[in-house]
C-alpha positions in Angstrom: -83.5 -3.5 71.1 -81.6 -5.7 73.5 -81.7 -8.9 71.5 -77.9 -8.9 71.3 -77.3 -8.1 74.9 -77.2 -4.9 77.0 -73.5 -4.3 76.6 -73.5 -2.7 73.1 -76.1 0.0 74.0 -74.2 0.5 77.3 -71.0 1.1 75.4 -72.6 3.7 73.2 -74.1 5.5 76.1 -70.7 5.4 78.0 -68.9 6.8 75.0 -71.4 9.8 74.9 -71.0 10.4 78.6 -67.2 10.5 78.4 -67.3 13.0 75.6 -69.8 15.2 77.3 -67.6 15.2 80.3 -64.8 16.7 78.2 -62.3 14.0 78.4 -60.0 13.8 75.3 -61.8 11.8 72.6 -59.0 9.4 71.7 -58.5 8.3 75.3 -62.2 8.2 75.9 -62.8 5.8 73.1 -59.9 3.5 74.1 -60.9 3.6 77.8 -64.5 2.7 77.1 -63.6 0.0 74.7 -61.1 -1.7 77.1 -63.3 -1.3 80.1 -66.3 -3.0 78.5 -64.0 -5.6 77.0 -62.9 -6.6 80.5 -66.6 -6.6 81.6 -67.4 -8.8 78.6 -64.6 -11.2 79.3 -65.7 -11.5 83.0 -69.4 -12.1 82.0 -68.6 -14.4 79.1 -70.0 -12.1 76.4 -66.6 -11.3 74.9 -63.6 -13.5 74.0 -60.1 -12.3 74.9 -58.9 -13.6 71.6 -60.3 -10.5 70.0 -57.8 -8.3 71.9 -54.9 -10.2 70.3 -55.8 -8.4 67.1 -55.2 -4.9 68.6 -51.4 -4.8 67.9 -52.1 -5.8 64.3 -54.7 -3.1 63.9 -52.4 -0.5 65.4 -49.7 -1.6 63.0 -52.2 -1.4 60.1 -53.0 2.2 61.0 -49.5 3.5 61.1 -48.5 1.5 57.9 -51.6 2.7 55.9 -50.2 4.5 52.9 -53.6 6.1 52.2 -53.4 8.0 55.5 -50.2 9.6 54.3 -52.3 11.9 52.2 -53.5 13.6 55.4 -50.2 15.2 56.4 -49.4 16.0 52.8 -52.6 17.9 52.2 -52.4 19.5 55.6 -48.8 20.7 55.0 -49.9 22.0 51.6 -52.8 24.0 53.1 -50.6 25.4 55.9 -48.1 26.7 53.4 -50.7 28.3 51.1 -52.4 29.8 54.1 -49.3 32.0 54.7 -48.0 32.5 51.2 -50.2 35.5 50.2 -52.2 33.6 47.5 -55.5 34.3 49.2 -54.8 38.0 49.5 -54.1 38.3 45.8 -57.2 36.3 44.9 -59.6 38.2 47.2 -58.3 41.6 46.2 -58.5 41.0 42.5 -61.8 39.2 42.5 -63.3 41.7 44.9 -62.5 44.6 42.5 -63.8 42.5 39.6 -67.2 42.0 41.2 -67.3 45.1 43.3 -69.3 47.1 40.9 -72.5 45.1 41.5 -74.6 44.7 44.7 -73.2 41.7 46.7 -70.0 41.7 44.6 -67.7 41.1 47.6 -69.9 38.3 48.7 -69.6 36.6 45.3 -65.9 37.1 45.5 -65.7 35.5 48.9 -67.7 32.5 47.7 -65.6 32.0 44.6 -62.3 32.4 46.4 -63.5 30.1 49.2 -64.1 27.4 46.5 -60.7 27.9 45.0 -59.0 27.9 48.4 -60.9 24.8 49.3 -59.7 23.1 46.1 -56.0 23.9 46.9 -55.8 23.8 50.7 -58.4 21.3 51.9 -58.5 22.9 55.4 -61.4 25.0 56.8 -59.4 26.9 59.3 -57.1 28.3 56.7 -59.9 29.5 54.5 -62.1 31.0 57.2 -59.2 32.8 59.0 -57.6 34.1 55.8 -60.8 35.4 54.3 -62.0 36.8 57.6 -58.8 38.8 58.1 -58.9 40.2 54.6 -62.5 40.5 53.6 -64.5 41.2 56.8 -63.0 44.6 57.6 -63.6 45.7 54.0 -67.2 44.4 53.9 -68.1 46.1 57.1 -66.3 49.4 56.1 -68.4 49.7 52.9 -71.8 49.0 54.5 -72.3 45.2 54.4 -74.6 43.8 57.1 -72.5 42.1 59.9 -74.7 39.0 59.8 -74.4 38.7 56.0 -70.6 39.3 56.0 -69.8 36.9 58.8 -72.2 34.2 57.5 -70.8 34.3 53.9 -67.2 34.1 55.1 -67.9 31.2 57.5 -70.0 29.3 55.0 -67.5 29.8 52.1 -64.8 28.4 54.3 -66.7 25.2 55.1 -67.1 24.5 51.3 -63.6 23.1 51.8 -65.2 20.1 53.5 -66.8 18.9 50.2 -64.5 20.2 47.5 -61.6 17.8 46.7 -58.9 17.4 48.1 -60.9 17.5 51.3 -59.4 15.7 54.3 -62.9 14.4 55.2 -63.2 12.6 51.9 -59.8 10.9 52.5 -60.9 9.7 56.0 -64.3 8.6 54.8 -62.8 6.6 51.9 -60.5 4.8 54.4 -63.4 4.0 56.7 -65.7 2.9 53.9 -63.0 0.9 52.1 -63.5 2.9 48.9 -61.1 4.6 46.5 -60.2 8.2 47.3 -60.3 9.0 43.6 -63.9 7.8 43.4 -64.8 9.8 46.5 -63.3 12.9 44.9 -65.2 12.3 41.6 -68.4 11.8 43.5 -67.9 15.1 45.4 -67.7 17.2 42.2 -71.4 17.5 41.7 -72.3 18.5 45.3 -69.4 21.0 45.3 -70.8 22.7 42.2 -74.3 22.6 43.6 -73.2 24.1 46.9 -71.4 27.0 45.2 -74.5 27.6 43.0 -76.9 27.6 46.0 -74.7 30.1 47.9 -74.4 32.4 44.9 -78.2 32.1 44.1 -78.9 33.2 47.7 -76.8 36.3 47.3 -78.4 37.1 44.0 -81.9 36.8 45.5 -80.9 38.8 48.5 -79.3 41.5 46.4 -82.8 42.2 44.9 -84.7 41.9 48.2 -82.2 43.8 50.4 -79.7 45.7 48.3 -78.8 48.0 51.2 -77.3 45.1 53.1 -74.7 44.5 50.3 -73.9 47.8 48.4 -71.4 47.9 45.6 -67.9 49.2 46.2 -67.3 52.9 45.4 -65.5 53.5 42.1 -62.4 55.0 43.8 -62.0 51.6 45.6 -62.7 49.1 42.9 -60.9 51.1 40.1 -61.6 50.8 36.4 -62.6 47.6 34.7 -59.7 47.1 32.3 -57.2 44.6 31.0 -54.8 45.3 33.9 -57.5 44.3 36.4 -58.3 41.1 34.4 -54.6 40.2 34.1 -54.2 40.7 37.9 -57.1 38.3 38.6 -55.8 35.8 36.1 -52.3 36.0 37.5 -53.7 34.8 40.8 -56.1 32.3 39.3 -53.8 30.5 36.8 -51.2 29.3 39.3 -54.1 28.1 41.5 -55.7 26.2 38.6 -52.3 24.6 37.8 -52.0 23.5 41.4 -55.6 22.1 41.4 -54.8 20.1 38.2 -51.5 18.9 39.7 -53.3 17.6 42.8 -56.7 16.4 41.4 -56.0 15.9 37.7 -53.3 13.4 38.3 -55.7 11.4 40.6 -58.6 11.5 38.2 -56.4 10.5 35.2 -54.9 7.6 37.2 -51.3 9.1 37.0 -50.9 9.3 40.8 -52.3 7.9 44.0 -53.8 10.4 46.5 -50.6 10.2 48.6 -48.4 10.9 45.5 -50.7 13.7 44.5 -50.5 15.2 48.0 -46.7 15.1 47.7 -46.9 16.9 44.3 -49.2 19.4 45.9 -46.7 20.2 48.6 -44.1 20.9 46.0 -46.5 23.1 44.1 -47.4 25.0 47.2 -43.7 25.6 47.9 -43.3 26.9 44.4 -46.3 29.3 44.8 -44.9 30.5 48.1 -41.5 31.1 46.4 -43.3 33.0 43.6 -44.8 35.3 46.2 -41.4 35.6 47.9 -42.7 34.2 51.1 -41.0 30.8 51.2 -39.0 31.3 54.4 -37.8 29.0 57.2 -40.2 30.4 59.8 -43.1 29.7 57.4 -41.9 26.2 56.9 -41.6 25.7 60.7 -45.1 26.9 61.3 -46.5 24.7 58.6 -44.7 21.6 59.9 -45.8 22.3 63.4 -49.5 22.6 62.3 -49.2 19.4 60.2 -47.6 17.5 63.2 -50.5 18.5 65.5 -53.3 17.6 63.1 -51.7 14.3 62.0 -50.9 13.1 65.5 -54.5 14.0 66.6 -56.0 12.0 63.7 -53.8 9.0 64.4 -54.6 9.0 68.1 -58.3 9.3 67.5 -58.1 6.4 65.0 -56.2 4.2 67.5 -58.8 5.0 70.2 -61.7 4.3 67.8 -60.0 1.0 66.8 -60.1 -0.2 70.4 -63.7 0.8 70.7 -64.9 -0.7 67.4 -63.0 -4.0 68.0 -64.8 -4.6 71.4 -68.1 -3.2 70.0 -68.1 -5.6 67.1 -66.9 -8.5 69.3 -70.1 -7.8 71.4 -72.2 -8.1 68.3 -72.7 -4.3 68.4 -72.7 -4.0 64.6 -75.5 -6.6 64.4 -77.4 -4.6 67.0 -77.1 -1.4 65.0 -78.1 -3.2 61.8 -81.0 -4.9 63.5 -82.2 -1.5 64.9 -81.8 0.5 61.7 -82.7 -1.9 59.0 -86.3 -1.8 60.2 -86.7 1.9 59.8 -89.8 2.8 57.6 -89.0 4.0 54.1 -86.3 1.6 53.2 -83.0 3.1 52.0 -84.4 6.6 51.9 -85.7 6.3 55.4 -82.4 5.1 56.6 -80.5 7.9 54.9 -82.9 10.5 56.4 -82.4 9.0 59.9 -78.6 8.7 59.5 -78.3 12.3 58.4 -80.5 13.6 61.3 -78.4 11.6 63.7 -75.1 12.9 62.3 -76.5 16.5 62.2 -77.3 16.3 66.0 -73.9 14.7 66.8 -72.2 17.4 64.8 -73.2 19.9 67.6 -70.8 18.1 69.9 -68.3 16.1 67.9 -65.6 17.0 65.3 -65.8 15.6 61.8 -62.9 13.2 62.5 -64.6 11.8 65.5 -67.9 11.3 63.6 -66.0 9.6 60.7 -64.0 7.2 63.0 -66.9 6.4 65.4 -70.2 6.6 63.6 -69.4 5.7 60.0 -68.1 2.1 60.8 -71.5 1.5 62.5 -73.6 2.9 59.7 -71.7 1.6 56.7 -72.7 -2.1 57.1 -76.3 -1.2 57.3 -76.0 1.0 54.2 -74.3 -1.8 52.3 -77.0 -4.3 53.4 -79.7 -2.0 52.1 -78.0 -1.8 48.7 -76.9 1.9 49.0 -73.8 2.9 47.0 -71.1 3.6 49.6 -69.6 6.4 47.4 -73.0 8.1 47.4 -73.3 7.5 51.1 -69.9 8.8 51.9 -70.3 12.0 49.9 -73.7 12.6 51.5 -72.3 12.3 55.0 -69.5 14.6 54.0 -72.0 17.2 52.8 -73.8 16.8 56.1 -70.6 17.2 58.1 -70.2 20.7 56.7 -72.7 21.7 59.3 -70.4 20.6 62.1 -68.4 23.8 61.4 -71.5 26.1 61.2 -73.6 25.0 64.2 -74.3 27.8 66.6 -72.9 27.9 69.2 -70.3 25.1 68.7 -69.3 25.5 65.1 -65.5 25.8 64.7 -65.8 28.1 61.8 -67.7 30.5 64.0 -65.0 30.2 66.7 -62.3 31.0 64.0 -64.3 34.0 62.9 -64.9 35.3 66.4 -61.1 35.1 67.1 -60.2 37.4 64.2 -63.3 39.7 64.0 -63.3 43.1 65.5 -64.9 43.6 68.8 -67.6 45.8 67.2 -69.0 42.6 65.6 -71.3 41.0 68.1 -71.1 37.2 68.8 -74.9 37.1 68.4 -74.5 38.5 64.8 -72.0 35.8 64.0 -74.3 33.1 65.3 -77.5 34.4 63.7 -75.7 35.1 60.4 -74.8 31.4 60.2 -78.4 30.1 60.4 -79.4 30.8 56.7 -76.2 29.1 55.5 -76.8 26.0 57.7 -80.3 25.8 56.1 -78.7 26.0 52.6 -76.3 23.2 53.5 -79.3 21.1 54.7 -81.0 21.8 51.4 -78.0 20.3 49.6 -78.2 17.2 51.9 -81.9 16.8 50.8 -80.9 17.2 47.1 -78.2 14.5 47.3 -80.6 12.1 49.1 -83.3 12.4 46.5 -81.0 12.9 43.5 -78.2 10.3 43.8 -77.1 11.0 40.2 -75.6 14.3 41.5 -72.9 12.0 43.0 -72.9 8.9 40.8 -73.0 10.7 37.5 -69.3 11.5 37.7 -68.2 8.0 38.5 -66.8 5.7 35.8 -68.9 2.5 36.1 -67.3 0.8 33.1 -69.2 -1.0 30.3 -72.5 -2.7 31.3 -72.9 -6.3 30.2 -76.1 -8.3 30.3 -75.2 -11.9 31.4 -78.2 -13.3 29.6 -76.9 -12.0 26.3 -73.5 -13.9 26.5 -73.3 -16.8 24.0 -70.3 -19.1 23.8 -69.6 -20.9 20.5 -67.1 -23.7 20.1 -65.4 -23.7 16.7 -65.5 -26.8 14.5 -62.6 -29.3 14.1 -61.5 -30.1 10.5 -63.9 -29.8 7.6 -66.9 -31.5 9.2 -66.7 -30.0 12.6 -68.9 -30.7 15.5 -70.9 -28.8 18.1 -71.5 -29.5 21.8 -75.1 -30.2 22.7 -76.4 -28.3 25.7 -75.4 -29.6 29.1 -79.0 -30.5 29.9 -79.4 -32.8 26.9 -81.6 -35.9 27.3 -79.8 -38.8 28.7 -77.3 -36.8 30.6 -73.7 -37.9 30.8 -71.0 -37.0 28.2 -72.2 -35.8 24.8 -71.7 -38.1 21.9 -69.6 -36.7 19.0 -69.6 -38.1 15.5 -66.3 -40.0 14.7 -65.1 -39.8 18.2 -65.5 -42.6 20.8 -64.0 -42.7 24.3 -61.9 -45.7 25.2 -63.3 -48.0 27.9 -62.2 -47.4 31.4 -60.0 -50.6 31.5 -58.1 -50.4 28.2 -57.8 -48.9 24.7 -60.1 -49.7 21.7 -59.2 -53.0 19.8 -57.1 -54.4 22.6 -58.1 -57.0 25.3 -58.7 -55.6 28.7 -56.0 -55.8 31.2 -56.2 -58.6 33.7 -57.7 -57.6 37.0 -55.3 -57.4 39.8 -56.3 -59.6 42.7 -57.1 -57.8 45.9 -54.7 -58.4 48.8 -55.9 -60.7 51.6 -57.7 -59.0 54.4 -55.7 -58.4 57.5 -57.1 -59.6 60.8 -56.5 -56.6 63.1 -57.5 -58.5 66.2 -54.2 -60.5 66.0 -50.7 -59.2 66.7 -48.5 -58.8 63.6 -46.3 -61.8 62.6 -42.6 -61.2 62.3 -40.8 -63.7 60.0 
């Protein structure tokens, strides 16, 4: 374990201790990195030349066009959180499904998926659906554990459904295309929604009293007016989803450009709902500024840590330690996901992406694991960071807006089945990689052994080149074509040899005439 020195393990332990103490993550990472860098320089384990790269790395972070997608998607989600779109979607979809047991739960899952595809932020989805749906679900007899669990879990689908901020960050850390990460996440997103809805379906047969249908006077009649109301909320959302994701998948826009288009579309939707006001824009800009500055500071701190860690051969220590795990690539993936699942109890998904992924990605690449598959798998796992009792942020969001009659224990216990379903999806993606790679465009496959190069003939007779390994070696002989000798042309006497200049005696001083 210590073949590469004691400092890399000590750095890892020091980072964990700083974070458990509660010191800000960005400053903890930078302090640990610089502190151990000084120790390494003093003990001869680290070269100060590595630190000369820090200014260049900082400049690379602030000049990275890909990271511009984060403020764009954050600003888009902040506008849509306040424009009334979620209210219209939830009300119409709830009445559409309200006539069957668990109808409101189905509506919350579907609207959570749609909000995830147009906002990309967990807080917006959980808080919006909690404010609107939770009182209605409790009023009409839904179990508090089921109601809080389905709202929190549906909000965390945002982590996987493009345009997720997590996928943008993971693409940057893995050096992969954001468009490929988004394409790879389509399959797990569909599977996650299907698993959640399948759970509600099974539960509606086993415990129908925990999710009764809405009364007729609440849901109204099933008619064209209701369908048009639902479509009037869905169609603008679908247009915005195509504007953001369709342009990326079709190669018409980069993720940053698509994010800018999404901001324009979000402002148009807010104007359609007559809520595009200056206070709304101020709140959205303030939220965007906080999140973006947090991400950049964490990335700068993690850069200090990773530079020193790699300079101490920490990446080789991690690779040496993890490449020998039994089970090959599958064993490594199982270990990595258990490790991240445990870290998610204490760390935010940004911290995991900036700290842990740069350590695990070289090992995954060395084992021949597709990094798109690996990134999407980690993203699916990091959903659980929002659902872990008692540290899940989705549970905190829900606790902040839930009525006091809802017990905190019900919120925590209600999250447990949904965490288990998220782990089921992790297992599915590990053992069925085609759920991710099926959507990727791999291009035409060419077998190198089937390639045959033919040289066309010259004139009427033509000639062919013998194989390079022909007997005798050297240049191939061609009929009617002879190469001139090295010292002249065919049919002419060779040029007279030039006499070599007399040798100079270097032991004597030069003569000046």
